[in-house]
PDB file of N, CA, C and O in Angstrom:
ATOM      1  N   MET A   1     -97.361  25.624 -24.256  1.00  0.00           N
ATOM      2  CA  MET A   1     -97.076  24.283 -24.730  1.00  0.00           C
ATOM      3  C   MET A   1     -98.265  23.777 -25.548  1.00  0.00           C
ATOM      4  O   MET A   1     -99.416  23.989 -25.167  1.00  0.00           O
ATOM      5  N   ALA A   2     -97.995  23.127 -26.642  1.00  0.00           N
ATOM      6  CA  ALA A   2     -99.044  22.648 -27.543  1.00  0.00           C
ATOM      7  C   ALA A   2     -99.717  21.400 -26.989  1.00  0.00           C
ATOM      8  O   ALA A   2     -99.097  20.592 -26.297  1.00  0.00           O
ATOM      9  N   GLU A   3    -100.980  21.265 -27.302  1.00  0.00           N
ATOM     10  CA  GLU A   3    -101.771  20.104 -26.880  1.00  0.00           C
ATOM     11  C   GLU A   3    -101.297  18.860 -27.627  1.00  0.00           C
ATOM     12  O   GLU A   3    -101.063  18.907 -28.834  1.00  0.00           O
ATOM     13  N   ARG A   4    -101.156  17.752 -26.910  1.00  0.00           N
ATOM     14  CA  ARG A   4    -100.809  16.472 -27.542  1.00  0.00           C
ATOM     15  C   ARG A   4    -102.083  15.719 -27.867  1.00  0.00           C
ATOM     16  O   ARG A   4    -103.013  15.683 -27.060  1.00  0.00           O
ATOM     17  N   PHE A   5    -102.130  15.120 -29.039  1.00  0.00           N
ATOM     18  CA  PHE A   5    -103.259  14.315 -29.455  1.00  0.00           C
ATOM     19  C   PHE A   5    -102.811  12.859 -29.510  1.00  0.00           C
ATOM     20  O   PHE A   5    -101.812  12.531 -30.150  1.00  0.00           O
ATOM     21  N   LEU A   6    -103.554  11.997 -28.838  1.00  0.00           N
ATOM     22  CA  LEU A   6    -103.175  10.600 -28.712  1.00  0.00           C
ATOM     23  C   LEU A   6    -104.026   9.718 -29.613  1.00  0.00           C
ATOM     24  O   LEU A   6    -105.206   9.990 -29.835  1.00  0.00           O
ATOM     25  N   SER A   7    -103.417   8.666 -30.125  1.00  0.00           N
ATOM     26  CA  SER A   7    -104.166   7.697 -30.919  1.00  0.00           C
ATOM     27  C   SER A   7    -104.960   6.801 -29.977  1.00  0.00           C
ATOM     28  O   SER A   7    -104.745   6.810 -28.765  1.00  0.00           O
ATOM     29  N   VAL A   8    -105.860   6.044 -30.536  1.00  0.00           N
ATOM     30  CA  VAL A   8    -106.665   5.119 -29.745  1.00  0.00           C
ATOM     31  C   VAL A   8    -105.750   4.102 -29.058  1.00  0.00           C
ATOM     32  O   VAL A   8    -105.973   3.752 -27.899  1.00  0.00           O
ATOM     33  N   ALA A   9    -104.740   3.637 -29.756  1.00  0.00           N
ATOM     34  CA  ALA A   9    -103.805   2.666 -29.182  1.00  0.00           C
ATOM     35  C   ALA A   9    -103.045   3.273 -28.001  1.00  0.00           C
ATOM     36  O   ALA A   9    -102.839   2.598 -26.992  1.00  0.00           O
ATOM     37  N   GLN A  10    -102.629   4.526 -28.110  1.00  0.00           N
ATOM     38  CA  GLN A  10    -101.924   5.190 -27.013  1.00  0.00           C
ATOM     39  C   GLN A  10    -102.833   5.361 -25.796  1.00  0.00           C
ATOM     40  O   GLN A  10    -102.403   5.150 -24.662  1.00  0.00           O
ATOM     41  N   VAL A  11    -104.088   5.742 -26.033  1.00  0.00           N
ATOM     42  CA  VAL A  11    -105.043   5.908 -24.930  1.00  0.00           C
ATOM     43  C   VAL A  11    -105.283   4.570 -24.249  1.00  0.00           C
ATOM     44  O   VAL A  11    -105.324   4.498 -23.021  1.00  0.00           O
ATOM     45  N   ALA A  12    -105.440   3.520 -25.029  1.00  0.00           N
ATOM     46  CA  ALA A  12    -105.655   2.190 -24.466  1.00  0.00           C
ATOM     47  C   ALA A  12    -104.463   1.775 -23.613  1.00  0.00           C
ATOM     48  O   ALA A  12    -104.642   1.195 -22.541  1.00  0.00           O
ATOM     49  N   GLU A  13    -103.269   2.060 -24.069  1.00  0.00           N
ATOM     50  CA  GLU A  13    -102.069   1.710 -23.300  1.00  0.00           C
ATOM     51  C   GLU A  13    -102.011   2.494 -21.989  1.00  0.00           C
ATOM     52  O   GLU A  13    -101.685   1.930 -20.945  1.00  0.00           O
ATOM     53  N   LEU A  14    -102.325   3.786 -22.036  1.00  0.00           N
ATOM     54  CA  LEU A  14    -102.302   4.603 -20.827  1.00  0.00           C
ATOM     55  C   LEU A  14    -103.357   4.153 -19.815  1.00  0.00           C
ATOM     56  O   LEU A  14    -103.123   4.204 -18.607  1.00  0.00           O
ATOM     57  N   LEU A  15    -104.515   3.715 -20.307  1.00  0.00           N
ATOM     58  CA  LEU A  15    -105.584   3.271 -19.423  1.00  0.00           C
ATOM     59  C   LEU A  15    -105.424   1.809 -19.001  1.00  0.00           C
ATOM     60  O   LEU A  15    -106.091   1.340 -18.079  1.00  0.00           O
ATOM     61  N   GLY A  16    -104.538   1.105 -19.685  1.00  0.00           N
ATOM     62  CA  GLY A  16    -104.348  -0.310 -19.371  1.00  0.00           C
ATOM     63  C   GLY A  16    -105.507  -1.170 -19.852  1.00  0.00           C
ATOM     64  O   GLY A  16    -105.875  -2.147 -19.200  1.00  0.00           O
ATOM     65  N   THR A  17    -106.081  -0.807 -20.995  1.00  0.00           N
ATOM     66  CA  THR A  17    -107.221  -1.530 -21.550  1.00  0.00           C
ATOM     67  C   THR A  17    -106.905  -1.959 -22.973  1.00  0.00           C
ATOM     68  O   THR A  17    -105.826  -1.686 -23.497  1.00  0.00           O
ATOM     69  N   THR A  18    -107.860  -2.630 -23.582  1.00  0.00           N
ATOM     70  CA  THR A  18    -107.728  -2.946 -25.000  1.00  0.00           C
ATOM     71  C   THR A  18    -108.150  -1.710 -25.799  1.00  0.00           C
ATOM     72  O   THR A  18    -108.681  -0.752 -25.237  1.00  0.00           O
ATOM     73  N   GLU A  19    -107.911  -1.739 -27.108  1.00  0.00           N
ATOM     74  CA  GLU A  19    -108.291  -0.606 -27.960  1.00  0.00           C
ATOM     75  C   GLU A  19    -109.808  -0.478 -28.086  1.00  0.00           C
ATOM     76  O   GLU A  19    -110.319   0.578 -28.458  1.00  0.00           O
ATOM     77  N   ARG A  20    -110.507  -1.535 -27.781  1.00  0.00           N
ATOM     78  CA  ARG A  20    -111.968  -1.520 -27.901  1.00  0.00           C
ATOM     79  C   ARG A  20    -112.600  -0.505 -26.940  1.00  0.00           C
ATOM     80  O   ARG A  20    -113.575   0.158 -27.293  1.00  0.00           O
ATOM     81  N   PHE A  21    -112.050  -0.383 -25.737  1.00  0.00           N
ATOM     82  CA  PHE A  21    -112.633   0.535 -24.741  1.00  0.00           C
ATOM     83  C   PHE A  21    -112.585   2.000 -25.191  1.00  0.00           C
ATOM     84  O   PHE A  21    -113.628   2.654 -25.188  1.00  0.00           O
ATOM     85  N   PRO A  22    -111.413   2.549 -25.581  1.00  0.00           N
ATOM     86  CA  PRO A  22    -111.436   3.945 -26.060  1.00  0.00           C
ATOM     87  C   PRO A  22    -112.277   4.131 -27.318  1.00  0.00           C
ATOM     88  O   PRO A  22    -112.884   5.184 -27.509  1.00  0.00           O
ATOM     89  N   ARG A  23    -112.315   3.123 -28.169  1.00  0.00           N
ATOM     90  CA  ARG A  23    -113.177   3.228 -29.362  1.00  0.00           C
ATOM     91  C   ARG A  23    -114.642   3.316 -28.956  1.00  0.00           C
ATOM     92  O   ARG A  23    -115.414   4.052 -29.571  1.00  0.00           O
ATOM     93  N   ARG A  24    -115.031   2.567 -27.918  1.00  0.00           N
ATOM     94  CA  ARG A  24    -116.405   2.629 -27.433  1.00  0.00           C
ATOM     95  C   ARG A  24    -116.704   3.994 -26.818  1.00  0.00           C
ATOM     96  O   ARG A  24    -117.794   4.535 -27.006  1.00  0.00           O
ATOM     97  N   LEU A  25    -115.732   4.557 -26.077  1.00  0.00           N
ATOM     98  CA  LEU A  25    -115.915   5.897 -25.509  1.00  0.00           C
ATOM     99  C   LEU A  25    -116.177   6.916 -26.613  1.00  0.00           C
ATOM    100  O   LEU A  25    -117.026   7.796 -26.471  1.00  0.00           O
ATOM    101  N   VAL A  26    -115.445   6.788 -27.705  1.00  0.00           N
ATOM    102  CA  VAL A  26    -115.618   7.701 -28.841  1.00  0.00           C
ATOM    103  C   VAL A  26    -116.983   7.470 -29.484  1.00  0.00           C
ATOM    104  O   VAL A  26    -117.702   8.428 -29.768  1.00  0.00           O
ATOM    105  N   ALA A  27    -117.346   6.217 -29.715  1.00  0.00           N
ATOM    106  CA  ALA A  27    -118.617   5.901 -30.377  1.00  0.00           C
ATOM    107  C   ALA A  27    -119.810   6.381 -29.555  1.00  0.00           C
ATOM    108  O   ALA A  27    -120.818   6.816 -30.113  1.00  0.00           O
ATOM    109  N   GLU A  28    -119.696   6.303 -28.230  1.00  0.00           N
ATOM    110  CA  GLU A  28    -120.780   6.735 -27.346  1.00  0.00           C
ATOM    111  C   GLU A  28    -120.687   8.215 -27.000  1.00  0.00           C
ATOM    112  O   GLU A  28    -121.495   8.723 -26.222  1.00  0.00           O
ATOM    113  N   ARG A  29    -119.707   8.907 -27.571  1.00  0.00           N
ATOM    114  CA  ARG A  29    -119.490  10.346 -27.338  1.00  0.00           C
ATOM    115  C   ARG A  29    -119.288  10.646 -25.852  1.00  0.00           C
ATOM    116  O   ARG A  29    -119.775  11.660 -25.350  1.00  0.00           O
ATOM    117  N   ARG A  30    -118.565   9.757 -25.142  1.00  0.00           N
ATOM    118  CA  ARG A  30    -118.298   9.945 -23.715  1.00  0.00           C
ATOM    119  C   ARG A  30    -116.961  10.622 -23.474  1.00  0.00           C
ATOM    120  O   ARG A  30    -116.623  10.928 -22.331  1.00  0.00           O
ATOM    121  N   ILE A  31    -116.183  10.865 -24.543  1.00  0.00           N
ATOM    122  CA  ILE A  31    -114.897  11.545 -24.422  1.00  0.00           C
ATOM    123  C   ILE A  31    -114.732  12.447 -25.645  1.00  0.00           C
ATOM    124  O   ILE A  31    -115.194  12.121 -26.738  1.00  0.00           O
ATOM    125  N   THR A  32    -114.073  13.570 -25.445  1.00  0.00           N
ATOM    126  CA  THR A  32    -113.832  14.508 -26.541  1.00  0.00           C
ATOM    127  C   THR A  32    -112.802  13.911 -27.486  1.00  0.00           C
ATOM    128  O   THR A  32    -111.807  13.336 -27.044  1.00  0.00           O
ATOM    129  N   PHE A  33    -113.036  14.047 -28.780  1.00  0.00           N
ATOM    130  CA  PHE A  33    -112.087  13.529 -29.763  1.00  0.00           C
ATOM    131  C   PHE A  33    -112.072  14.421 -30.989  1.00  0.00           C
ATOM    132  O   PHE A  33    -112.956  15.254 -31.189  1.00  0.00           O
ATOM    133  N   VAL A  34    -111.044  14.226 -31.805  1.00  0.00           N
ATOM    134  CA  VAL A  34    -110.868  14.990 -33.040  1.00  0.00           C
ATOM    135  C   VAL A  34    -110.706  13.995 -34.171  1.00  0.00           C
ATOM    136  O   VAL A  34    -109.948  13.032 -34.050  1.00  0.00           O
ATOM    137  N   LYS A  35    -111.404  14.216 -35.261  1.00  0.00           N
ATOM    138  CA  LYS A  35    -111.223  13.368 -36.434  1.00  0.00           C
ATOM    139  C   LYS A  35    -110.341  14.106 -37.424  1.00  0.00           C
ATOM    140  O   LYS A  35    -110.619  15.244 -37.801  1.00  0.00           O
ATOM    141  N   VAL A  36    -109.278  13.440 -37.835  1.00  0.00           N
ATOM    142  CA  VAL A  36    -108.379  13.962 -38.857  1.00  0.00           C
ATOM    143  C   VAL A  36    -108.479  12.980 -40.015  1.00  0.00           C
ATOM    144  O   VAL A  36    -107.820  11.940 -40.024  1.00  0.00           O
ATOM    145  N   GLY A  37    -109.311  13.326 -40.988  1.00  0.00           N
ATOM    146  CA  GLY A  37    -109.604  12.356 -42.041  1.00  0.00           C
ATOM    147  C   GLY A  37    -110.361  11.197 -41.415  1.00  0.00           C
ATOM    148  O   GLY A  37    -111.416  11.386 -40.810  1.00  0.00           O
ATOM    149  N   ARG A  38    -109.818  10.001 -41.563  1.00  0.00           N
ATOM    150  CA  ARG A  38    -110.460   8.839 -40.952  1.00  0.00           C
ATOM    151  C   ARG A  38    -109.825   8.460 -39.620  1.00  0.00           C
ATOM    152  O   ARG A  38    -110.242   7.492 -38.984  1.00  0.00           O
ATOM    153  N   HIS A  39    -108.830   9.208 -39.203  1.00  0.00           N
ATOM    154  CA  HIS A  39    -108.130   8.935 -37.953  1.00  0.00           C
ATOM    155  C   HIS A  39    -108.802   9.650 -36.786  1.00  0.00           C
ATOM    156  O   HIS A  39    -109.267  10.782 -36.918  1.00  0.00           O
ATOM    157  N   VAL A  40    -108.843   8.976 -35.650  1.00  0.00           N
ATOM    158  CA  VAL A  40    -109.421   9.549 -34.438  1.00  0.00           C
ATOM    159  C   VAL A  40    -108.280   9.846 -33.478  1.00  0.00           C
ATOM    160  O   VAL A  40    -107.431   8.993 -33.222  1.00  0.00           O
ATOM    161  N   ARG A  41    -108.270  11.069 -32.947  1.00  0.00           N
ATOM    162  CA  ARG A  41    -107.255  11.463 -31.976  1.00  0.00           C
ATOM    163  C   ARG A  41    -107.961  12.041 -30.756  1.00  0.00           C
ATOM    164  O   ARG A  41    -108.964  12.746 -30.868  1.00  0.00           O
ATOM    165  N   ILE A  42    -107.408  11.722 -29.590  1.00  0.00           N
ATOM    166  CA  ILE A  42    -107.998  12.175 -28.330  1.00  0.00           C
ATOM    167  C   ILE A  42    -107.017  13.120 -27.661  1.00  0.00           C
ATOM    168  O   ILE A  42    -105.874  12.740 -27.404  1.00  0.00           O
ATOM    169  N   PRO A  43    -107.444  14.361 -27.369  1.00  0.00           N
ATOM    170  CA  PRO A  43    -106.544  15.300 -26.695  1.00  0.00           C
ATOM    171  C   PRO A  43    -106.154  14.781 -25.316  1.00  0.00           C
ATOM    172  O   PRO A  43    -106.974  14.196 -24.608  1.00  0.00           O
ATOM    173  N   GLU A  44    -104.907  14.999 -24.947  1.00  0.00           N
ATOM    174  CA  GLU A  44    -104.421  14.555 -23.647  1.00  0.00           C
ATOM    175  C   GLU A  44    -105.243  15.175 -22.516  1.00  0.00           C
ATOM    176  O   GLU A  44    -105.497  14.525 -21.502  1.00  0.00           O
ATOM    177  N   SER A  45    -105.656  16.426 -22.691  1.00  0.00           N
ATOM    178  CA  SER A  45    -106.460  17.098 -21.662  1.00  0.00           C
ATOM    179  C   SER A  45    -107.830  16.434 -21.521  1.00  0.00           C
ATOM    180  O   SER A  45    -108.367  16.363 -20.415  1.00  0.00           O
ATOM    181  N   ALA A  46    -108.401  15.947 -22.622  1.00  0.00           N
ATOM    182  CA  ALA A  46    -109.694  15.264 -22.565  1.00  0.00           C
ATOM    183  C   ALA A  46    -109.568  13.936 -21.828  1.00  0.00           C
ATOM    184  O   ALA A  46    -110.470  13.543 -21.089  1.00  0.00           O
ATOM    185  N   LEU A  47    -108.446  13.248 -22.029  1.00  0.00           N
ATOM    186  CA  LEU A  47    -108.218  11.995 -21.315  1.00  0.00           C
ATOM    187  C   LEU A  47    -108.068  12.256 -19.819  1.00  0.00           C
ATOM    188  O   LEU A  47    -108.612  11.516 -18.999  1.00  0.00           O
ATOM    189  N   ALA A  48    -107.329  13.310 -19.463  1.00  0.00           N
ATOM    190  CA  ALA A  48    -107.165  13.663 -18.048  1.00  0.00           C
ATOM    191  C   ALA A  48    -108.505  14.040 -17.427  1.00  0.00           C
ATOM    192  O   ALA A  48    -108.779  13.669 -16.286  1.00  0.00           O
ATOM    193  N   ALA A  49    -109.342  14.770 -18.158  1.00  0.00           N
ATOM    194  CA  ALA A  49    -110.666  15.162 -17.657  1.00  0.00           C
ATOM    195  C   ALA A  49    -111.560  13.937 -17.485  1.00  0.00           C
ATOM    196  O   ALA A  49    -112.316  13.850 -16.517  1.00  0.00           O
ATOM    197  N   PHE A  50    -111.477  12.987 -18.423  1.00  0.00           N
ATOM    198  CA  PHE A  50    -112.272  11.756 -18.320  1.00  0.00           C
ATOM    199  C   PHE A  50    -111.865  10.962 -17.088  1.00  0.00           C
ATOM    200  O   PHE A  50    -112.717  10.464 -16.353  1.00  0.00           O
ATOM    201  N   ILE A  51    -110.566  10.846 -16.866  1.00  0.00           N
ATOM    202  CA  ILE A  51    -110.074  10.110 -15.700  1.00  0.00           C
ATOM    203  C   ILE A  51    -110.520  10.800 -14.418  1.00  0.00           C
ATOM    204  O   ILE A  51    -110.968  10.139 -13.481  1.00  0.00           O
ATOM    205  N   GLU A  52    -110.400  12.119 -14.370  1.00  0.00           N
ATOM    206  CA  GLU A  52    -110.794  12.880 -13.180  1.00  0.00           C
ATOM    207  C   GLU A  52    -112.288  12.727 -12.898  1.00  0.00           C
ATOM    208  O   GLU A  52    -112.693  12.546 -11.750  1.00  0.00           O
ATOM    209  N   ALA A  53    -113.100  12.799 -13.943  1.00  0.00           N
ATOM    210  CA  ALA A  53    -114.552  12.712 -13.770  1.00  0.00           C
ATOM    211  C   ALA A  53    -115.005  11.322 -13.326  1.00  0.00           C
ATOM    212  O   ALA A  53    -116.060  11.183 -12.708  1.00  0.00           O
ATOM    213  N   ASN A  54    -114.218  10.301 -13.635  1.00  0.00           N
ATOM    214  CA  ASN A  54    -114.611   8.935 -13.316  1.00  0.00           C
ATOM    215  C   ASN A  54    -113.821   8.328 -12.159  1.00  0.00           C
ATOM    216  O   ASN A  54    -113.888   7.124 -11.915  1.00  0.00           O
ATOM    217  N   THR A  55    -113.080   9.167 -11.457  1.00  0.00           N
ATOM    218  CA  THR A  55    -112.329   8.695 -10.306  1.00  0.00           C
ATOM    219  C   THR A  55    -113.253   8.622  -9.095  1.00  0.00           C
ATOM    220  O   THR A  55    -113.955   9.580  -8.771  1.00  0.00           O
ATOM    221  N   VAL A  56    -113.239   7.490  -8.445  1.00  0.00           N
ATOM    222  CA  VAL A  56    -114.084   7.272  -7.270  1.00  0.00           C
ATOM    223  C   VAL A  56    -113.204   7.357  -6.039  1.00  0.00           C
ATOM    224  O   VAL A  56    -112.203   6.649  -5.927  1.00  0.00           O
ATOM    225  N   GLN A  57    -113.582   8.223  -5.122  1.00  0.00           N
ATOM    226  CA  GLN A  57    -112.828   8.387  -3.881  1.00  0.00           C
ATOM    227  C   GLN A  57    -113.178   7.253  -2.928  1.00  0.00           C
ATOM    228  O   GLN A  57    -114.306   6.760  -2.943  1.00  0.00           O
ATOM    229  N   PRO A  58    -112.225   6.832  -2.098  1.00  0.00           N
ATOM    230  CA  PRO A  58    -112.522   5.751  -1.154  1.00  0.00           C
ATOM    231  C   PRO A  58    -113.552   6.192  -0.115  1.00  0.00           C
ATOM    232  O   PRO A  58    -113.635   7.362   0.257  1.00  0.00           O
ATOM    233  N   ALA A  59    -114.324   5.221   0.334  1.00  0.00           N
ATOM    234  CA  ALA A  59    -115.337   5.501   1.353  1.00  0.00           C
ATOM    235  C   ALA A  59    -114.634   5.747   2.681  1.00  0.00           C
ATOM    236  O   ALA A  59    -113.572   5.189   2.959  1.00  0.00           O
ATOM    237  N   ARG A  60    -115.249   6.589   3.482  1.00  0.00           N
ATOM    238  CA  ARG A  60    -114.688   6.832   4.816  1.00  0.00           C
ATOM    239  C   ARG A  60    -114.947   5.616   5.672  1.00  0.00           C
ATOM    240  O   ARG A  60    -116.025   5.023   5.629  1.00  0.00           O
ATOM    241  N   ARG A  61    -113.975   5.261   6.426  1.00  0.00           N
ATOM    242  CA  ARG A  61    -114.103   4.092   7.282  1.00  0.00           C
ATOM    243  C   ARG A  61    -114.964   4.449   8.488  1.00  0.00           C
ATOM    244  O   ARG A  61    -114.734   5.451   9.164  1.00  0.00           O
ATOM    245  N   ARG A  62    -115.942   3.620   8.736  1.00  0.00           N
ATOM    246  CA  ARG A  62    -116.817   3.842   9.881  1.00  0.00           C
ATOM    247  C   ARG A  62    -116.193   3.229  11.113  1.00  0.00           C
ATOM    248  O   ARG A  62    -115.406   2.284  11.039  1.00  0.00           O
ATOM    249  N   ARG A  63    -116.561   3.785  12.233  1.00  0.00           N
ATOM    250  CA  ARG A  63    -116.084   3.219  13.500  1.00  0.00           C
ATOM    251  C   ARG A  63    -116.653   1.827  13.645  1.00  0.00           C
ATOM    252  O   ARG A  63    -117.863   1.616  13.561  1.00  0.00           O
ATOM    253  N   SER A  64    -115.775   0.902  13.858  1.00  0.00           N
ATOM    254  CA  SER A  64    -116.266  -0.448  14.091  1.00  0.00           C
ATOM    255  C   SER A  64    -116.412  -0.644  15.604  1.00  0.00           C
ATOM    256  O   SER A  64    -115.587  -0.177  16.390  1.00  0.00           O
ATOM    257  N   GLY A  65    -117.403  -1.296  15.961  1.00  0.00           N
ATOM    258  CA  GLY A  65    -117.655  -1.534  17.373  1.00  0.00           C
ATOM    259  C   GLY A  65    -118.905  -2.367  17.528  1.00  0.00           C
ATOM    260  O   GLY A  65    -119.657  -2.572  16.575  1.00  0.00           O
ATOM    261  N   LEU A  66    -119.108  -2.821  18.679  1.00  0.00           N
ATOM    262  CA  LEU A  66    -120.281  -3.639  18.925  1.00  0.00           C
ATOM    263  C   LEU A  66    -121.495  -2.752  19.107  1.00  0.00           C
ATOM    264  O   LEU A  66    -121.431  -1.694  19.734  1.00  0.00           O
ATOM    265  N   ARG A  67    -122.572  -3.194  18.558  1.00  0.00           N
ATOM    266  CA  ARG A  67    -123.818  -2.446  18.723  1.00  0.00           C
ATOM    267  C   ARG A  67    -124.571  -2.999  19.926  1.00  0.00           C
ATOM    268  O   ARG A  67    -124.529  -4.193  20.221  1.00  0.00           O
ATOM    269  N   ARG A  68    -125.237  -2.121  20.585  1.00  0.00           N
ATOM    270  CA  ARG A  68    -125.988  -2.520  21.776  1.00  0.00           C
ATOM    271  C   ARG A  68    -127.341  -3.082  21.374  1.00  0.00           C
ATOM    272  O   ARG A  68    -128.009  -2.559  20.482  1.00  0.00           O
ATOM    273  N   ALA A  69    -127.724  -4.137  22.035  1.00  0.00           N
ATOM    274  CA  ALA A  69    -129.047  -4.709  21.804  1.00  0.00           C
ATOM    275  C   ALA A  69    -130.072  -3.839  22.532  1.00  0.00           C
ATOM    276  O   ALA A  69    -129.815  -3.370  23.641  1.00  0.00           O
ATOM    277  N   VAL A  70    -131.198  -3.631  21.929  1.00  0.00           N
ATOM    278  CA  VAL A  70    -132.231  -2.788  22.516  1.00  0.00           C
ATOM    279  C   VAL A  70    -133.230  -3.611  23.248  1.00  0.00           C
ATOM    280  O   VAL A  70    -134.181  -3.071  23.813  1.00  0.00           O
TER     281      VAL A  70
END
């Protein structure tokens, strides 16, 4: 299956952000992108890798209980 290349607007929609955020990622070289003339396209796999790398797992819940006074 061929790789899909997404526009900045499509990436922003998928991330639920404004177009400014993916443009900043590109400007700061924090995500892989392809320039086709003056157009910027982001591979779908690069977006998935960015999301995976920036996903924060929930903290483990500690046992709650009263602490003993010393």
